[in-house]
TITORDO-857433 format. One record per residue (C-alpha): residue in three letters; x, y negated, z negated. Coordinates in steps of 0.5 Angstrom, whole numbers, plus 500, padded with zeros to 3 digits. Last residue first. Example, Ala and Ser with C-alpha at 12.3 -4.5 7.8 and 13.67 -1.06 7.14 Angstrom:
<atoms>
SER527502486 ALA525509484 
</atoms>
This chain:
<atoms>
GLN427360502 ALA429358509 SER422359512 GLY419355506 ALA424349508 ARG422349515 ARG415349513 LYS416343508 GLY419339514 ALA414341519 ALA409338514 LYS413332514 LYS413331521 PRO406333522 THR404327517 VAL408322520 ASN403322526 LYS398322522 SER399314520 GLY399312527 ALA393316528 LYS390312522 LYS392306525 PRO390308532 THR383309529 VAL380316529 LYS385321529 LYS383327524 PRO379330530 ALA385330534 ALA390334530 LYS387341531 LYS386339538 LYS393338539 ALA395344535 ALA391349540 THR394345545 LYS401347543 PRO399354542 THR396355549 ALA389354551 LYS385359555 LYS380360550 ALA379353548 ALA378351556 ALA372356556 LYS369354550 LYS370347553 PRO367349560 ALA361352556 ALA359345552 SER358341559 GLY362335561 ALA363328557 ALA368331552 ALA373332558 LYS374324558 LYS375324551 ALA380329551 ALA384326557 ALA384320552 LYS387323546 LYS393326551 ALA397320550 PRO396320542 ALA398327541 LYS404327545 SER408325539 ALA405331535 ALA407336540 ALA414334541 ARG415334533 LYS412342534 SER417343540 PRO423340536 ALA421345530 LYS421352534 LYS428351536 PRO431350529 THR429357527 ALA433361533 SER440358531 LYS439361524 LYS436367526 ALA442368532 ALA447367527 ALA445372522 ARG444377528 SER451375530 LYS454376523 ALA450383522 PRO453385529 ALA460383526 LYS460387519 ASP458394522 SER453398518 ALA446396520 ALA449393527 LEU451401528 LYS443402529 PRO442397534 ARG449399538 ILE447406539 GLY442405545 ALA447401549 GLY453406548 GLN447411550 ARG446408557 ALA453407558 PRO455414557 ARG448416561 ARG450412567 THR447405568 GLY440403570 ARG435409573 GLY432405579 ARG439405583 ALA444409579 PRO449404576 ARG456405577 SER460408571 ARG464413575 ALA464410581 PRO469405578 ALA474410578 ALA478415573 ALA478411567 THR485410564 GLY485403561 ALA486405554 VAL479402552 LEU475405557 GLU479411557 LEU477412549 GLU470411551 ALA470416556 LEU473421551 ALA467419546 ASP462420551 GLU465427553 LEU465429546 HIS458427545 ASP456431551 ILE459437548 MET457435541 ARG449436543 GLN450443543 VAL450443536 GLN442442537 PRO441445530 LEU446444524 SER444447517 ARG440453520 ARG444455526 CYS451454521 ALA456451526 VAL462454531 ILE465449536 GLY470452541 PHE474447545 ASP479449551 LEU484443553 LYS486444560 ASP492444564 VAL495450562 TYR492452556 SER491448550 VAL486451544 MET482447540 THR477448534 ILE471445531 ASN468448525 MET461445523 ALA458447516 PHE463446512 GLY460445504 ASP459453504 PHE462456509 VAL464456517 ILE469460521 SER473460527 ALA471461534 PRO476459540 TYR475458547 LEU481461551 GLY480460559 ASP481462566 LEU486468565 ARG486471572 ALA485479572 GLY491482575 ASN493487569 TRP491481565 TYR494475568 LEU497468564 ARG498461567 GLU503457564 ARG502452558 PRO500458553 GLY496455547 PRO498450541 VAL492451536 ASN489444534 SER484445528 VAL478440526 VAL475443520 THR469438517 SER467434511 PHE472435506 ALA473437499 PRO465438498 TYR463437491 ARG455439491 SER456444498 ALA463447495 LEU460448488 GLY458456489 LEU463458483 VAL467462488 SER467456493 THR469450488 LEU474455485 LEU477456492 ALA478449493 PRO481447487 VAL486453488 GLN488450495 THR493444492 LEU497450489 GLN497454495 MET498448499 PHE505446495 LEU507454495 ALA507454503 ALA510447503 GLU516449499 ARG517455503 SER517451509 SER522446506 LEU518440504 SER519432505 ARG516434512 LEU510435508 LEU509429506 ASP511425512 LYS506429516 GLY500427511 ALA502420512 ARG502420519 MET496424519 SER493418515 ASP496412520 GLN494416526 ILE486417524 THR486409522 ARG489407529 LEU484411532 ARG479408529 LYS481401530 GLU481403538 PRO474406537 ASP471399534 TYR465401530 VAL469404524 ASN465408519 THR467415522 ALA474413520 LEU476421521 ASP481420515 ALA485427516 THR487431510 ILE493435512 PHE493443512 GLY497449511 VAL498455515 ALA503461515 ASN497467515 THR498474517 SER506473517 ASP510478522 LEU511474528 ASP516469525 THR521467530 GLU519460530 GLU517459523 ARG510459521 LEU508453517 SER502452522 VAL498445521 PRO491445519 ALA487439520 MET482439514 ALA477433516 LYS474427512 LEU468423514 SER468416513 HIS464412507 ARG458409509 PRO455415511 LEU452416519 GLU445420517 ASP440417522 ARG440424525 THR442421532 LEU447417528 LEU450423525 TYR451427532 ARG454420535 ARG459419529 LEU461426530 ALA462425537 GLY467419536 SER471423530 CYS472429535 MET474424540 ALA479421535 LEU481427533 VAL483430540 VAL487423541 ASP491424535 ASN492431537 VAL494429544 THR499424540 ALA498416540 ASP502410544 MET495407546 ALA497408554 LYS501415553 GLY495418548 VAL490416553 ALA494419559 ARG495425555 VAL487426554 ARG486425561 GLN491430563 PHE489435559 GLU482436562 PHE477438558 SER473445557 GLN467446553 ALA464451548 VAL458453544 PHE457458538 ARG451458533 ARG452462527 ALA447465522 GLY449467515 SER446461512 VAL450455510 ARG450451504 THR451444505 ASN456439507 LEU455438515 THR448435513 THR452430509 LYS456428503 PRO461423503 VAL468424501 ASN471419498 HIS476423495 TRP474430495 PRO481432499 VAL486427500 ALA488422505 LEU495419505 ASN494412508 GLY497408501 GLY497413496 ARG496409490 GLY488409491 VAL487413484 PHE486419488 ALA492418493 ALA497418486 GLY495425485 PHE498427492 ARG504423491 ARG505426485 MET504433487 ALA509431493 THR514429488 VAL513435484 LEU514440489 HIS521436491 MET523436484 SER522444484 SER525445490 ASP531441488 TYR531445482 GLN531451484 HIS537450489 LYS541447484 ILE540453479 ALA542458485 ASP548453486 VAL550453479 VAL550461479 ASN555461484 ARG557462491 LEU550465493 GLU551471496 ASN550475490 GLN543472489 ARG540474496 PRO540469501 PRO533468504 GLN532473511 PRO533470518 LYS528474522 SER532478527 ARG535476534 SER534482539 GLY531477544 PHE526472542 ARG520473547 LEU522479551 GLU524483545 LYS518480541 TYR513482546 ILE516489547 GLU516490540 TYR508488539 ALA505491545 GLU508498542 LEU505497536 SER499496539 PHE493491537 PRO494488544 GLY493495548 TYR498498552 ASP499500560 ILE500493562 ARG500492570 GLU504487573 ALA502484580 PRO499478577 ASP506476574 GLU505471568 SER503477563 CYS498478558 MET497483552 SER503480548 ARG501473550 THR494473547 LEU497476540 HIS502471540 MET496466541 ALA492469535 GLY498469530 VAL498461532 GLY491461530 ASP491465524 ILE491473523 ALA490479518 ALA486475512 HIS482471517 HIS479477519 ILE479479527 LYS474478532 ASN475478539 TYR470477545 VAL473479552 ALA470476558 PHE468477565 GLN468473572 ARG466475579 ASN463468580 GLN457470575 LEU458474569 GLY455481568 GLU461484564 ILE463483556 LEU469487554 HIS468487546 LEU474487541 GLU473489533 TRP478487528 LEU478488520 PRO481495520 ARG475500517 THR472500510 ARG472493510 ASP467493516 LEU467486519 LEU461482518 THR455480523 THR455472525 HIS460472530 LEU457477535 ARG450474535 SER453467537 ALA458471542 LEU451473545 ALA449466546 PHE455464548 LEU455469554 GLU448468556 ARG449460556 TYR455461560 ARG451464565 GLY449471567 PRO443471571 ALA441476568 PRO442479562 LEU450480560 ALA453487559 SER457490553 HIS462494552 ARG465496545 VAL472497542 HIS473497535 TYR467503534 ASP470507539 LEU477506536 ASP475510530 ILE481510526 HIS483516522 GLU489515518 ASP487508516 LYS493505512 GLU492501506 TRP493494506 TYR492491498 LEU488487494 GLY490485486 THR493488480 LYS489494479 GLY488495486 THR483494491 VAL483496498 VAL483493505 TYR484497511 GLU490498516 GLY491500523 PHE491492525 PRO495490519 ARG500491522 ARG502494529 PHE498500531 ALA500507533 THR495511537 THR492507542 ASP488510548 ARG482506546 LEU484499549 LEU487503556 GLU480507556 ARG476500555 LEU481497561 ASP480502566 GLY472502565 LEU473494566 PHE476495572 GLU471501574 HIS465497573 GLU467490576 SER470493582 ALA477490584 GLY477487591 ASP481480589 PRO483481581 LEU477480577 THR476473574 PHE478472566 LEU474468560 ASN477470553 ILE472468548 GLY473467540 GLY476470534 VAL476468527 HIS473472521 MET471470514 PRO463471514 THR460466510 GLU453468509 ARG454475507 LYS460474503 GLU467472504 LEU471468499 LEU475473496 LEU477476502 PHE479469505 GLY483468498 ALA487474499 SER490472506 THR493465502 LEU495470496 ASP499475500 ILE496481500 ARG500487497 ARG502493501 MET500500500 
</atoms>
């Protein structure tokens, strides 16, 4: 048996029926030219089921010992259970694919077996098929999943691989091809240190680094952390931070990498900064449609890899940075700058620690989150608003036995207090987004796809990298295009929380009030001049007077009220002063 490390064990301890703790996603492929879908997928199914020796921990299951959780080797793996073949109903669109993935992502993995499943899915249009994989987070993290994908694919479409991705053979071949014969660096043994003083100094330095990091971490809670954002501090409660059900909803979309990189280059920001700004703008729009945009900004857990380059054995080597998404900021450029500042502060904190110190620091700071989740308080006291993860993927085109890999759409975890998870993988010239949400807590999560596009278009306008003027050309008879129309519709809602629109409304109200007063004074001054016309009209019949009264404007109505009071020129003159004073009183009353 092998002991499961604390980080991986945390995912197992947090799991229950409503909160499955597996990750995975959809890999989208195009069949080779001339290949039969039924025969090709049948060959892949047999290839996967022929594996006999598995890499750790895919041939092991979880057991509970006296002192913790352990991996135990499974001597009788039922591969017919782990490798499954499914077909989509007609017409085989992505909608049907994502609906199937949502159902598959809902069910728990069986802990009496190795914690993984792989589904071959046929029936897609345009000669495509999909692979949905589901692996427990205790067994793998995002970077490890990318290594797994690379091990089952090749850059050569003519190459044929006769082993499965979970096999020990795939692990050994991939490690040799990627890293050569270099062995994983080992920490120095006690007798390899020059003397006891060096060992004490090494331990002392690590302790001091951790103490300094914890001091900065704690100072942020009392407003002394600068731009450093931390869990629980000013985290607003929205529908994103509720108790979740076991049902899931999965949606996905690809965006051109060049668009995001151009915005980052123009605004002196990283791709990750722009991605976070996209998610911030999308979440802002999503909450506005529900009238739930909070006063305080949303905070996102942004996982970062602590894995060394040659480390293929760690199940989880991941930490996190708290990103201030600045969803309470109207200006998209200021929003991006706020995100940059918080991410820079978090990276500086981790940069001061070694990989081992950073791992220990993350374990210490994650303990409160584990406690609130175990005690059922995560939805009442949320540490974050959501999770936004950016996983670097392959930059070269990959093939699986000749089938072209078209997209990598990740599906991650949600749990109490985190009802939505946004994960992005970069692949070749695309950014593939996968969004998982609680089906009950966050209905219509598919709108996040449109909101992400609108947020990116907004950043492109600010950065000056918008593609072509034709994209924003108004359609005849229908107004502007959708992003502009949606932006215009959002503006009145934003005015309640943004200072600039509120000031402009107050100024408009002040400027509008004096405009009414001059019209009343003018009506009072013109009353003597029109009195004669009123006397001539008195010679007519009563019926025309009634008709004229019906068609009278508000100004003439005011004149008629004043006319009976002005009997003599002197009295009329005195009455000319009275309306002015009355108008002044009315203006004073309206100012109050």
